[in-house]
C-alpha positions in Angstrom: 135.0 122.5 307.4 135.2 124.8 304.8 138.9 124.1 303.6 138.7 120.8 304.2 136.2 120.1 301.8 137.7 123.0 299.6 140.6 120.9 299.2 137.9 117.7 298.6 136.2 119.1 295.7 138.9 121.0 293.9 140.9 117.6 294.2 137.6 116.0 292.3 137.5 118.6 289.8 141.1 118.3 289.0 140.7 114.6 288.5 137.5 115.1 286.2 134.8 113.4 288.4 132.7 116.0 287.8 133.5 119.3 286.4 131.1 121.8 289.3 129.3 120.6 292.4 126.9 122.7 294.9 126.2 121.8 298.0 124.0 123.0 301.1 123.5 121.8 305.2 120.9 122.6 307.0 119.3 122.2 310.7 115.9 122.8 311.5 114.7 125.8 309.0 118.6 127.4 309.2 121.2 126.8 306.2 124.4 126.6 308.6 126.9 125.7 305.6 126.5 126.0 301.9 129.4 126.3 299.0 129.8 125.8 295.1 132.9 124.9 293.4 134.1 124.9 290.0 132.9 125.4 286.5 129.2 124.2 285.4 131.0 124.1 281.6 134.4 123.7 281.6 134.6 125.9 278.6 133.2 128.8 279.4 134.0 131.2 282.5 130.6 130.9 284.6 131.4 129.7 287.8 128.8 127.5 290.0 126.4 128.8 292.5 123.1 128.5 294.2 121.6 129.3 290.8 123.0 127.0 288.5 120.4 124.4 286.9 121.8 121.0 287.3 119.5 117.8 285.9 118.3 116.3 289.4 117.8 112.9 287.5 115.7 110.5 289.9 115.7 113.0 292.3 112.8 113.4 290.1 111.1 110.6 292.2 111.0 112.1 295.7 110.7 116.3 294.9 108.0 115.5 292.1 106.3 112.1 291.9 106.4 111.7 295.7 105.3 114.3 296.8 102.5 114.7 293.9 101.3 111.7 295.3 101.3 112.5 299.0 99.5 115.5 297.9 96.7 113.0 295.7 96.5 111.1 299.2 95.5 114.4 301.3 93.0 115.2 298.6 91.4 112.0 298.8 91.9 110.9 295.2 94.2 107.9 295.5 94.9 105.7 299.2 98.5 103.6 299.5 96.0 100.4 298.9 94.6 101.7 295.2 95.1 98.8 292.8 97.0 100.1 289.3 94.4 98.1 287.5 91.6 101.0 288.4 93.8 103.4 285.9 95.0 100.3 283.7 92.2 97.8 283.6 94.0 96.0 280.2 97.1 95.2 282.5 95.7 92.3 284.3 99.1 91.0 284.8 99.5 93.8 287.1 97.0 92.7 289.4 97.6 92.8 292.8 100.2 95.9 292.5 99.1 99.3 294.7 100.1 102.7 295.2 102.5 101.6 297.9 104.4 98.7 295.9 105.1 101.8 293.2 106.7 103.8 295.8 108.5 101.6 297.5 109.8 100.0 295.3 108.2 96.4 295.6 105.4 96.6 292.7 107.4 93.1 291.1 108.7 95.5 288.1 112.0 95.5 286.8 114.7 97.7 287.4 114.7 99.4 284.3 113.9 98.6 280.9 115.5 100.7 277.7 112.2 102.0 276.5 113.4 105.0 275.0 114.6 102.0 272.1 111.5 101.0 270.8 109.2 103.7 272.0 109.1 108.1 271.1 106.9 110.2 272.9 105.5 110.4 276.5 102.3 108.0 275.6 104.3 105.6 273.9 106.3 105.1 276.6 103.8 105.0 279.3 102.3 101.9 277.1 105.5 99.9 276.7 105.6 100.1 280.7 102.6 98.6 280.7 103.3 95.7 278.8 106.2 94.8 281.1 106.0 91.6 282.7 106.5 91.3 286.6 109.6 89.7 287.4 107.7 88.4 291.1 104.7 88.8 292.8 103.9 92.2 294.1 105.1 93.1 297.7 107.6 89.9 297.5 110.7 91.7 297.5 112.7 95.2 296.6 114.0 96.0 293.1 114.6 99.8 292.6 112.6 100.5 289.9 112.3 103.5 287.2 109.6 101.4 285.8 106.9 101.7 289.0 108.0 105.7 289.0 106.7 105.8 285.7 103.6 104.3 286.2 103.2 106.5 289.2 103.9 109.6 287.3 101.4 108.3 284.9 98.7 107.6 287.3 99.0 111.1 288.9 98.2 112.6 285.4 95.0 110.5 285.1 94.0 111.0 288.9 94.3 114.9 287.7 94.2 115.3 284.1 97.0 117.2 283.8 100.6 116.5 282.6 103.3 115.8 285.5 105.4 118.7 284.1 102.4 121.1 284.4 101.1 119.4 287.9 104.7 120.2 289.0 104.6 123.7 288.4 101.2 124.5 289.9 100.8 122.2 293.2 104.7 122.2 294.0 106.9 124.5 292.4 104.3 128.0 292.8 103.2 127.1 296.5 106.9 126.7 297.5 108.2 129.8 295.2 110.6 127.7 293.0 111.8 129.8 290.7 113.9 127.6 288.8 112.9 124.2 289.1 111.1 122.4 286.4 111.0 119.8 283.6 112.0 121.0 280.2 114.0 124.7 281.1 113.2 127.4 278.7 115.9 128.2 276.3 116.9 131.5 278.0 117.9 129.7 280.9 120.8 128.1 278.9 124.0 130.2 280.7 122.7 128.9 284.0 122.1 125.2 283.1 125.0 122.6 284.0 125.9 120.8 281.0 125.7 116.9 281.0 127.0 114.0 278.4 127.1 110.5 277.9 123.8 109.5 277.3 123.6 107.1 275.8 120.4 107.6 273.5 122.7 111.0 272.5 126.2 109.4 272.4 128.7 112.3 271.4 126.2 115.0 272.1 126.7 117.8 275.2 123.3 118.1 277.0 122.6 121.6 278.4 118.7 121.7 279.0 118.1 118.1 277.4 117.3 115.1 280.5 120.2 113.2 280.6 117.9 110.1 280.9 117.0 108.0 278.1 113.5 107.2 278.9 112.6 110.5 280.4 114.0 112.2 276.8 111.9 109.7 274.9 109.2 110.7 277.3 108.8 114.3 276.0 111.1 115.5 278.6 108.8 114.8 281.8 108.4 111.8 283.5 107.5 109.8 286.7 111.3 108.8 287.4 113.7 111.7 286.2 113.6 115.1 284.0 113.3 117.9 286.8 116.3 120.5 286.4 116.5 122.3 289.5 118.8 125.1 291.7 120.5 124.6 294.9 118.5 127.6 295.9 115.1 125.7 295.3 116.4 122.6 296.6 116.8 124.4 300.3 113.5 125.5 300.0 112.0 122.1 299.3 114.5 120.6 302.0 113.4 123.3 304.0 109.7 122.4 303.5 110.2 118.6 305.1 112.7 120.1 307.9 108.8 122.3 309.2 106.6 119.7 309.2 105.5 120.5 305.6 104.4 123.5 305.4 103.0 125.2 303.2 102.8 121.8 301.0 102.0 119.3 303.4 100.7 117.8 306.0 102.6 117.1 309.2 102.0 113.0 308.8 102.5 113.3 305.1 106.0 114.2 305.9 106.2 111.4 308.6 105.1 108.8 305.6 108.2 110.5 303.7 110.6 109.9 306.3 109.4 106.9 307.7 110.6 103.4 306.2 107.8 101.5 305.5 107.5 98.0 305.7 105.7 96.0 302.9 105.4 92.3 302.9 107.7 90.2 305.4 111.2 91.9 304.4 113.0 94.6 306.2 111.8 98.2 304.8 114.4 99.7 302.5 112.2 102.7 301.4 109.9 105.3 302.6 107.3 106.8 300.6 110.0 108.0 298.3 113.1 108.2 299.9 115.6 104.9 300.1 116.5 103.8 303.6 118.8 101.5 305.8 119.8 98.7 304.9 119.3 99.7 301.2 123.0 100.3 299.7 121.6 103.0 297.5 121.3 105.5 300.8 123.8 107.8 300.0 125.2 108.5 303.3 128.8 108.0 303.7 130.2 106.3 306.6 129.3 108.6 309.2 125.9 109.6 308.6 124.0 107.0 310.9 121.6 104.6 310.0 118.3 106.6 311.0 119.1 108.8 308.0 116.9 108.4 304.9 117.5 110.2 301.0 117.9 109.5 297.5 120.5 110.1 295.0 120.2 110.3 291.1 122.7 109.2 288.1 123.8 112.6 287.0 125.7 113.1 290.5 123.2 114.2 292.9 121.8 113.3 296.4 119.5 114.9 299.2 119.9 113.7 302.7 117.3 113.8 305.8 118.5 112.9 309.2 114.6 113.4 311.0 116.1 113.2 314.8 118.4 116.4 314.5 116.4 117.9 311.8 119.1 117.8 309.5 118.3 118.2 305.8 121.4 117.7 302.7 122.3 118.3 299.4 124.8 118.0 297.4 124.4 118.3 293.0 127.0 117.7 290.5 127.4 117.0 286.8 129.5 114.5 287.0 128.2 112.8 284.0 129.5 115.7 281.7 132.7 113.5 281.9 131.4 110.0 282.1 129.1 107.0 283.1 131.0 105.0 285.2 130.5 105.9 288.8 133.3 104.0 290.8 135.5 107.1 291.1 132.5 109.5 292.0 131.0 107.1 294.1 134.3 107.3 296.6 134.5 111.0 296.0 130.7 111.0 297.1 131.7 108.9 299.8 134.3 111.3 300.8 132.4 114.6 300.6 129.6 113.4 302.8 132.3 112.2 305.4 133.5 115.8 305.6 130.2 116.8 306.2 129.4 114.4 308.8 132.6 115.3 310.4 131.7 119.1 311.0 127.9 118.5 311.7 128.2 119.9 315.1 130.1 122.9 314.1 128.3 124.2 310.9 
């Protein structure tokens, strides 16, 4: 596989689809394939590696927010049917919206709003989300929603009386031994960070260690929907935890909820508690990975994919938005990369 994948990756780098990429495939608890290509910062000499920090973008949703929500369920602090108005009684237009709705993108909240244009600061953006009207009744349909995960992060902060940044560190990073996965990475890590660019709130800037997502940046860099930076080494630890049934972080049944499509209302489920599921067109599985796979992607050019039946986990991290926001060429290369990995899965 290495030569085939090298060719595809090198072509993508030459065509400026992304400056760098790292990936790994796990079968059971073992890393069966791992690779790195390109230079995260084309203006520097450092090559990509398993310790390069990438802006994980929406991988924050499953890795941080969903995982923290599952921990809160196990600790008896929440249930999936807990109403959002319990935490935000002033937001009566959210009557009927539950934790389950937020985690499965069936709350009726819109996909996205440029909250950063009207609100600055973590609490101010949350307040702006709380003032957002629903576009449909809770449970009546699926709309992938950053707003819903911003609220889920805010609920976790209320439940634990801690910031999401602190919660991630205490309840996920430390138990799993994640050395370099964090919100707002410190300046001394700068040389390890893959830069991004083309954020609509900071046009013309190269961003190193600043979250690309505009709303997460307005929220002081940490939020329920985006903000995490992480390395391939650390994400391997997270994926291994999932494939091992959750220990030392989650119970077996929590992991099953994470990996199993979750029906809400009358429609076909398109999400687990945290991950895209078939027939959701957002599920990044290429052409060859089976429909039973579940996974997630991030706007900056990141992917995490699971096939629970064969205990397969896949991680792909790039800094695609270094060159631009346009997705067509990147999504074509992502599909080709996933096809190469799927085509060789029996051999890795």
